[in-house]
N, C-alpha and C positions, 0 to 999 in steps of 0.2 A: 534570349537568355540561354536556351537549352544547349546550344552548341559552343558557347564561350563562357561557361558559368564561372570559370576561374577569374574572369575579369570583374565579377560582380559580388565576390564573396563578402566584401566589406559594406555593401549597400544596406543601410538600416531599414529600408522600406519594405523588405520582404516579410510577409506573414509567416506563421508557423507552418501552414500548409497552403500552397497556392495552386490554382488551376491554370495551367499554361498550355497553349496550343503549340503544335509542332509544325514542321514545314510541309507535311502531307495531309493536314486536316485532322490529325488526331489530337487528343487532349490527355494531358498527364497531370497527376497530382504531385507537385514538387514539395518534398518534406525537408524543412530547413533546420529545425531545432535538434540539438544533440539528443535529448531524451527521446524524442519521437522517432528519430532515425534509428536509434538503438532499439527502441521498442519493436519496430518493424523487423529489423535484422534478427532479433531474438525470438520471433514468432514465425517459424517456417510453415506453420499450418494455416494461419490466416493470410499470411503474405508469402506466397511461394516464389521460388527463384526461376520458374519455368521460362520466363521471358528474358533472362539475363544475357543470353547470346543471340537473341532475335535481331535481325537487321533493322536498324532504325529507319532506313529508307527501303521500303518494299522493293524487292528485286524484280526487274522485268523478266519476261519469259526467256529472252535471249541470254541473260546472265545465268538464269536457273539451268538452261540447257548446257551452258559451258560447265557449270559445276557438276551436273549429272553426267556429262561426258567423262569427267574425271572420277566418277563414283564418289563424289564428296558427300559426307554425312557428318553431322555433329550430334550423336546420341547423348542423352543425359549422362554425364560422368562426374564432374565436380561442380563448377559454379552454377550450372543449369539443372542440377539433379535434385529433385525432391522425393525420389523413390527410395525403395529399401536397399538398393545397391550402393547408395552414396557412402554410408559409414565404412564399408569395407574398402571401396576404392580410395577413399580419403586416407584410411589407415595405412594402406600400402604406399601411397605417395608420401605421407608423413614420415614413414620409416626411412624412405630414401632421403628425406630432408631432415633427418633426426638432428637435434642440436649437437650431439657428439660428432656426427659426421661433418656437420657444418664447421664446427670448431677445428676439426682436423685440416680444413682447407685454408685456415687463416694464415699460416706461415707461408704457404705457397703464394697466396694472393698478395700478401704484403710484399714479398720479394718482387713479384710482377709489377705492382704499383710503384714501388720504389725505383725500379728500372725506368719506367715510363716517366715518372716525375723528374728523374735526373736528366733525361733527354729533353723534356719539355722545359725544364729550368734553364738548360743551356741555350735553347732556342730563344727563350724570353730574354735572357741576359744579352743575347746578340741583337735584340731589338726586332726579332722576327714575330709575326702574328702566329698564334697557336689556337687551334680549335679544340677546346677541352672536351667537347662531346666526341668528336671523331678520334682524337689522339689519346684519350684517356678512358672515357666512361662508356662508350657505345657497346663494346664487346665484352667487357669484364664479366657482367653477370652470366652471359652465355657460356663463357669459358669455364666458369665455376660450376654452372649447372651441368655442363657436359661431363665433368668429372664425377659429380654426385649421382647422376642417373645413367651413366655409361652410354651417352649418346655416341653415335659413330662420328668419325671425322667427316665433317661437312664444311663446305666453304662458309666461313662466318658471314661474309657479305650476303650470300644467298639466303641464309636463315634470317638475318636482320630484315632484308627486303620482304621476305614472306611475312614475318611477324607484323611489320608496319602496314603491309597490304591488307592483312586480316583485320587489324584495328580500324583501318579506313573503311573497308568493305562493310563491316557489321555495325560501326558506330558513327559514321559520318554522313552528312547530307550530301548526296551525290546525284549526278545525272546518269542516264542510262549508259552512255558510252564509257564513262569511267567505271561503272559497275561491271561491265563486260570485261574490260581490261584487267581489273582487279580479280575478278572471278577466275580468269585464265591463270593468273599468277598463283593465287591461293590453291587452285585445283591442281596445278602441276606439283606443288610441294606436298600436297596431300598424298599424291602417289608415292613420293619418297617415304613419307611417314608410314604408309601401308606396308611397304617392303620391309622397313625396319621393324615395325610392330610384329611382323610374322616370324622374324628370326633373331631379333636383337636380344642382348642380354640386359642385365641390370633391371631397371624399373619395368621395361617391356616384358621381360621374362617373368617377373614376379606377378604381373597382372595376368599373364597367360596361365601361369601355374594355379592361380586362384580361380580359374575357370571363366574369366571374362572373355567375351567374343572379340574378334579382331577390331570391329568398329569401336568398341569401348576402349581398347588399348590405344587406337589411333586418336580417339577423342581426348583421352587423358594427356597424351604426348602433345597434341595440338594446343591444348590449353596451357600446358607448362611452357611450351616454347613461345607462347605469346605473353601470358601473365607472369611466368616464372623468370623471365629475363628482361623483356622489353620494358616493363614498367620500372624495373630497378635502374636500368640505364637512364631512363627518363628522369627518375628521382635524383640520381647522382648529378645529372646536368643541372637540374633546377636548384638543387642544394648548393652546388658550387657557385651558381650565379647569385643566389641569395647571399652567400658568404662574401662574395666580392664587394657587396654593398654594406657589409657589417664589420667595419674595422675594429670596433670595440670587442666584438665576439672573437675575432681572430687574435686580438691581443690577449684575451683571456685564455685562449687555447695555448698560446705560446708560454704563458706563465703557469699554466695548470689551474688557474682559478675557474676556468670553464671546462666542464667535462665533455669529452667527445660524445659520450652516449646521450647527454642532454642536448647537444647540438643536433644529433640525428633525430631525436624525438621532436624537437621544436621544428625541424625541417619537415618532418612528416605531417605535423599539424598545419603548418602554414603553406607548404609547397607540395602537397600530395600529388603524385602522378595520376591517380585515379580520383577524379573530382565528384563523380556521381556513380550510383549503381541502381539497378532496377529490381522491382518486385511486382507481382500481380496479385491483386486481392481475390481470394477464393470465395469469400462470403461478404455480405454487407457488414460494415463495421464503422466505428467512429474513431477518428484519430485527431487528437488535439481539438476536439469540438467540431471537426469537419466530418460530414458524412462521406463515407467511402463506399460507393456501390460495388457489388461483386463484379469482377472482371476489370476493375480500374487498373491502369498502369501507374505505378508509383516510381518517381525518380527521387532517390535518396541523395541529398546534396551533402556528401561527405566533407567536401572542402569547407562549406559554410558551417557545418556542425563543429568543425575544429576551431572555429572562431566564436563559438557561443559564449557570451559574457556570463551566462549562468554557470559555466564550467571553468573558464580560463580568466585569470586575473587581469591580464592585459592582452586582449584577444588579437589585436592587430600589430603587436610588437614582437620582434624576434628576441625573446628573453629566455635562453636555455635554463631549464631548471625551475621555471616559475610554476606556481600552483596551477594544476590542471593541464600542464603541457603534455603529459603522457596519456591523457584521457581521449586523445584524438581517435577517430574511426578510420584512419587511413588503411587499415587492414580488415575493415569490416568488424563483425561481431557475430556471436552465435555459432550455429552448426556449420556455417559456410565461411567462417573467419579464415583469412588467407593462411594457407598451410606453410607458406614460405616466409613468414614474418621474421623468424630467427635468421634465415639466410640473408634477407634484404638488410636487416640491421647490421649484421656482421660486415657485409660488403660496404655499406655506407660508412661504418665506423673506420674501416681501414682507409677509405678514400679521404675522409675528413682528416684523420691523423697524419696522413702522409702528404696530401696535396694542398691543404689549406695554406701553407706558407707560399705556394706559388702565386697566390692572389695578392700578395703585398706589392703595392706600387703599380699594379696593372691598370690599363685603361681598357674598358670594354668597347671593342670595335663593333661587335654584332651580338646583341643579347639573344637568348633563345626565342625563336618564333614558333608558336603553336597553331596548327591549322584547326579549322572548325571540327569539333568532335564532341559527342554527347558525354563521353566518359573519360577519355585519355588525353593528356596534355601533348605528348609526342613532340618535344622540342627537337629542332633539326640541326642546331649548331650553337656554339658558344665561343666566340672568337675574342681573344684578348691579346694585348701587346704591352710590353714594358720598355721604357726608354733604355737603350743599351748602356751597359757599364763602360765607362771610359777609363782606359788605363794608359799610362805613358811614363816616360822618364823625365825627371827634372834635373837640372844641373846648374852649376854656378858659372 
């Protein structure tokens, strides 16, 4: 279950808290109920985030040497920071992603998406297959993020490869050879981030001005380039795939009976890109009647919490606007709630509003495939095709 949990979210057999072994002999407490997941996220004293970025497959010495050779470090900054520095680092990042700054990007993003939708629509009308991940969703969040935090011009493909390599290195079940290869890729990009952290403007400059050391600046940028854009491109792909199979919802979008914002929230509830998150128990406690020894690893099943019948009226149905739809935990909760939630919602709303009509009449040639991963879905493609429009002259 641990590495393909999105495939089991609707299985009714799971208890509120389950003890589950992993692939290397460890044991985790998997928390499935909405109220209990929220309880853990809201208590950073009893359940700390210190293990949030720990590699789920312990790295062999060979991979660690590769990372060390690149001077790779991930000090506590955002998701893995339970220390006193977290509020200030978070506040600086939150200012860079302030709702007003996000809103200012909407017109630019809408124009970009419309241009892509027009080209994709023409290709579909000609009967050509189109990959909606590669041709629409993959780089949009990175392009927006670069404008908000003043990232330097970097090859988009290189950043995407780095981000996906990091998600695999730290959250996937791997063999040693694969870990070494990924460590080399992640380590090389870490060098690029160090150079930018030392002289870059925008967010990097703000963190330096606040007195944070170079490793912390790099760590914050590392996390943003992974969580701040890769997860959103994953969500856009998953949501478009879901909408391809929801003709009634698409019809409601056309007539205005279904609100775009409600579609985004229902998508976050049913198709979250982040399906689990981790915490470590600092003291012995009780959770839902289950004893939690100090030091226990907790896996919070965010994807299943979004389908809790105690919260959602129709937990397995895509019904935008239904009771409980917005109570999902796709962005977490508490002190470590995702600081980019407004940005992700804006991006998804633009894509739904502009791109949903593309899905009318398409056939799915290749649905998104997601590799084994504890936390992230990481869809790789979404290929569709439409029967070409036939035009011609008639005469008597």
